[in-house]
C-alpha positions in Angstrom: 0.0 0.0 0.0 1.4 3.4 -1.0 1.3 6.5 1.1 2.2 10.0 0.0 5.3 9.7 2.1 6.5 6.4 0.6 9.2 6.7 -2.0 8.8 4.1 -4.8 10.8 2.9 -7.8 9.4 4.4 -11.0 10.4 3.5 -14.6 9.6 6.1 -17.3 9.3 4.6 -20.8 9.1 7.3 -23.4 11.1 10.3 -22.2 10.0 13.0 -24.6 8.2 16.1 -23.3 5.5 14.3 -21.3 7.6 11.5 -19.8 10.4 13.8 -18.9 8.2 16.4 -17.3 6.2 14.1 -15.1 9.2 11.9 -14.4 11.2 15.0 -13.3 8.4 16.1 -11.0 8.3 12.7 -9.3 12.1 12.7 -9.1 12.1 16.1 -7.4 9.7 14.7 -4.9 12.3 12.0 -3.9 11.1 8.9 -5.8 13.6 6.5 -7.3 13.0 7.5 -10.9 14.6 5.7 -13.9 14.5 7.0 -17.4 14.6 4.4 -20.3 16.3 6.4 -23.0 17.6 6.2 -26.6 18.9 9.3 -28.3 18.9 11.4 -25.1 20.8 8.9 -23.0 24.2 10.7 -23.0 22.6 14.1 -22.2 20.5 12.9 -19.4 23.2 10.6 -17.9 25.7 13.4 -17.8 23.5 16.5 -17.1 20.1 15.3 -15.9 16.8 16.9 -16.8 16.0 20.6 -16.8 12.5 21.9 -16.6 11.7 25.5 -17.6 8.2 26.0 -16.2 5.7 28.7 -15.7 5.7 27.6 -12.1 9.5 27.9 -11.7 12.5 26.2 -13.2 14.2 23.2 -11.7 16.8 20.5 -12.4 16.9 16.8 -11.4 19.1 13.9 -12.1 17.1 10.7 -12.6 18.9 7.4 -13.2 19.4 6.8 -16.9 19.3 3.5 -18.7 19.6 2.3 -22.3 18.0 -1.1 -21.8 15.0 -2.1 -19.5 17.1 -4.9 -18.0 19.3 -2.2 -16.4 16.3 -0.9 -14.5 14.7 -4.2 -13.5 11.3 -4.5 -11.8 9.6 -1.3 -10.8 6.8 -0.4 -8.5 5.2 1.8 -11.2 5.9 1.9 -14.9 4.9 5.1 -16.6 4.5 4.8 -20.4 4.7 8.1 -22.4 5.8 6.6 -25.7 4.3 7.9 -28.9 1.6 5.4 -29.8 3.4 4.7 -33.1 5.9 2.7 -30.9 3.3 0.5 -29.2 4.6 -2.5 -31.1 7.7 -2.2 -28.9 5.7 -3.1 -25.7 6.8 -6.8 -25.8 10.4 -5.8 -26.0 10.5 -2.9 -23.6 8.1 -3.8 -20.7 8.4 -7.4 -19.5 11.7 -6.7 -17.7 10.2 -3.8 -15.8 6.9 -5.4 -14.7 6.6 -7.8 -11.9 3.4 -9.3 -10.4 2.8 -6.2 -8.2 3.8 -3.5 -10.7 1.3 -0.9 -11.8 1.5 0.0 -15.5 0.2 3.5 -16.2 0.0 4.7 -19.8 -0.1 8.4 -20.3 -0.5 8.1 -24.1 -2.8 9.8 -26.6 -5.9 8.3 -28.1 -7.6 5.0 -27.7 -6.7 1.3 -27.4 -3.4 1.7 -25.5 -4.6 -0.1 -22.4 -6.0 -2.9 -24.7 -2.4 -3.3 -26.1 -1.1 -3.6 -22.6 -3.7 -6.1 -21.6 -2.3 -8.4 -24.2 0.8 -8.6 -22.0 -0.3 -8.1 -18.5 -3.4 -8.7 -16.2 -6.0 -6.1 -16.3 -5.7 -5.4 -12.6 -2.2 -4.1 -13.2 -3.2 -1.6 -15.9 -4.1 2.1 -15.4 -4.6 4.8 -17.9 -4.1 8.6 -17.6 -4.8 11.7 -19.7 -2.4 14.6 -19.6 -3.9 18.1 -20.1 -0.6 19.9 -20.4 1.2 22.3 -22.7 4.8 21.1 -23.2 7.6 21.0 -25.7 11.0 19.3 -25.6 13.4 22.0 -26.7 16.7 20.0 -26.5 17.9 16.6 -25.1 16.9 16.6 -21.4 15.4 20.1 -21.6 11.6 20.6 -21.4 9.6 23.8 -21.7 6.4 23.7 -19.6 4.1 26.4 -21.0 0.7 25.9 -19.3 -1.6 23.5 -17.4 -0.4 20.1 -16.3 -3.3 18.1 -14.8 -3.4 14.3 -15.0 -6.7 12.4 -15.0 -6.0 8.8 -14.0 -8.2 5.7 -13.7 -8.4 1.9 -13.8 -8.8 0.0 -17.0 -12.1 -1.8 -17.2 -12.8 -1.8 -13.5 -13.8 0.6 -10.7 -11.2 2.6 -8.7 -9.1 0.7 -6.2 -7.1 1.8 -3.1 -4.0 2.0 -5.3 -5.8 4.3 -7.7 -6.3 6.8 -5.0 -2.7 6.3 -3.7 -1.2 7.0 -7.2 -3.4 10.1 -7.6 -2.1 11.3 -4.2 1.5 10.5 -5.2 1.2 12.9 -8.1 -0.4 15.5 -6.0 2.3 15.3 -3.4 4.8 15.9 -6.3 2.9 19.1 -7.1 1.2 17.6 -10.2 -2.5 18.3 -10.3 -4.2 15.0 -10.5 -7.8 13.8 -10.3 -9.5 10.4 -10.4 -11.3 9.2 -13.5 -14.1 6.8 -12.3 -14.8 6.1 -16.0 -11.5 6.0 -17.9 -13.1 5.5 -21.3 -15.2 8.6 -20.9 -12.1 10.5 -19.9 -10.4 9.4 -23.1 -13.3 10.8 -25.1 -13.1 14.1 -23.2 -9.4 14.4 -24.1 -10.2 13.6 -27.8 -12.5 16.7 -27.8 -9.2 18.7 -27.8 -6.8 16.3 -29.4 -8.7 15.6 -32.6 -9.3 19.2 -33.7 -6.1 20.9 -32.5 -3.7 18.1 -33.6 -5.7 17.1 -36.7 -6.6 20.5 -38.1 -3.1 21.8 -37.1 -1.5 19.3 -39.5 -4.4 19.3 -41.9 -4.1 23.0 -42.3 -0.9 22.5 -44.2 -3.1 21.0 -47.0 -5.5 23.9 -46.9 -9.1 24.3 -45.7 -10.7 23.0 -48.9 -8.7 19.8 -48.8 -9.8 19.1 -45.2 -13.4 19.7 -46.1 -13.2 17.5 -49.2 -11.1 14.8 -47.6 -8.4 14.7 -50.3 -5.4 16.7 -51.4 -5.7 18.9 -54.4 -4.0 17.7 -57.6 -1.6 20.6 -57.5 -1.0 20.3 -53.8 1.9 22.2 -52.4 2.3 21.9 -48.6 1.8 25.0 -46.5 2.6 25.5 -42.8 1.0 23.7 -39.9 -1.5 25.8 -37.9 -0.8 26.4 -34.2 -3.7 26.8 -31.8 -3.9 30.6 -32.1 -4.4 30.4 -35.9 -7.1 27.8 -35.5 -8.9 30.1 -33.0 -9.1 33.1 -35.3 -12.9 33.3 -35.3 -12.9 32.4 -39.0 -13.6 29.3 -40.9 -11.0 27.2 -39.1 -12.6 28.0 -35.7 -16.0 27.1 -37.1 -14.6 23.7 -38.4 -12.8 23.2 -35.1 -16.1 23.6 -33.2 -17.9 21.3 -35.6 -15.3 18.6 -35.0 -15.5 19.0 -31.3 -19.3 18.6 -31.4 -19.0 15.6 -33.6 -16.7 14.0 -31.0 -19.1 14.9 -28.2 -22.1 13.6 -30.0 -20.3 10.3 -30.8 -19.3 9.9 -27.2 -22.8 10.6 -26.0 -24.2 8.1 -28.5 -21.9 5.5 -26.8 -23.2 6.4 -23.4 -20.5 8.7 -22.0 -22.7 11.8 -21.2 -20.5 14.7 -22.1 -22.1 18.1 -22.3 -21.8 20.3 -25.4 -20.3 23.0 -23.2 -17.2 20.9 -23.0 -16.3 22.4 -26.4 -16.3 25.9 -25.1 -14.3 24.9 -22.0 -11.6 23.4 -24.2 -11.5 26.4 -26.4 -11.3 28.8 -23.5 -8.4 27.0 -21.9 -6.6 26.8 -25.2 -6.5 30.5 -25.6 -4.2 30.6 -22.6 -1.6 28.6 -24.6 -0.9 31.3 -27.2 0.5 30.0 -30.5 1.0 26.5 -29.2 2.2 23.8 -31.6 0.6 20.5 -30.5 2.7 17.3 -30.6 1.4 16.1 -33.9 2.4 19.3 -35.6 6.0 18.9 -34.3 6.1 15.3 -35.4 5.0 16.3 -38.9 7.6 19.1 -39.2 10.2 16.6 -38.2 9.0 14.0 -40.8 8.2 11.5 -38.0 5.3 9.1 -37.9 2.0 10.6 -36.8 -0.3 9.1 -34.1 -3.1 8.7 -36.7 -4.3 5.3 -35.6 -4.8 5.9 -31.9 -5.9 9.6 -32.0 -8.0 9.6 -35.2 -8.7 6.3 -36.8 -9.6 4.3 -33.7 -12.1 6.9 -32.5 -13.6 7.0 -36.0 -13.9 3.1 -36.1 -15.6 3.0 -32.7 -18.0 5.7 -33.6 -18.9 4.1 -36.9 -19.3 0.7 -35.3 -21.8 2.4 -32.9 -23.7 3.9 -35.8 -22.2 7.4 -35.8 -20.6 8.3 -39.2 -18.6 11.4 -38.1 -18.1 12.8 -41.6 -15.8 15.7 -40.6 -13.5 13.3 -38.8 -13.6 10.8 -41.7 -12.5 13.5 -44.2 -9.8 14.7 -41.8 -8.5 11.2 -41.4 -8.2 10.8 -45.2 -6.2 14.0 -45.5 -3.9 13.1 -42.6 -3.1 9.7 -44.1 -2.3 11.4 -47.5 -0.2 14.0 -45.8 1.8 11.5 -43.8 2.4 9.4 -46.9 3.9 12.4 -48.8 5.7 13.7 -45.7 7.6 10.5 -45.0 
């Protein structure tokens, strides 16, 4: 049983902006934090992790490892990998997970917990949603711009004593955290933001007409991705953004998750505080890296369509994103 004063062994798998930020917060609170790293290994091993935050800068030195076997069994494994790397779960996770380990995924989109359930018992799996504005600016350096709350819950079962203990662990580390009694509903609440701001941000490089039609123009020449401020310009992009948000809300409600339409206004209002924020998918696109299309866009569309909700705006956006990624890579 965890208490807020107990220091536990935590393995962070996926040490980009999200993994590094929350891992650093837990490390600063005194936990035994291990980062599983690839390209950033040398930088973190030598110099640690620096967080430049709206709440104050700080520096920590978590333990750095190149292979999961160097870390061994952890009390908690935090997964912050891009979902495009989920096929690496069987390689990366078994050496970290014992019979009492909690596996907490903080990834975008849907079906990540289901992937974990192919490897581990359901009672070891938790999911979390991060509502945070972050960028990795250099190896081991994170810029925290705004927000930071985690919403965490159990996968396919009610909250347990350990659920509350992990929520309190984050709070003790000055990470705002609240309990999700219905994790699937919480995922759809996050999609209200992720789908339009990530999707239209990248889709904007193809142009408004392409996103509406669901295909690139024959004479397509890529433009620039659209950060949050340009999507919220009170013009046609903001109108389309709201339509996508409402489409997500209506699909979620059709599946029984009871999300009010006012959630769209709430997400838009909190996004205005971020300024010209480039969401993670925009950064991946600019770096010619794989996009999280399946988990963040296609899987929600599949589930909605299977439930009898067509989601035409999302369908066309998915088509454009697939075409853009094919050309971009």
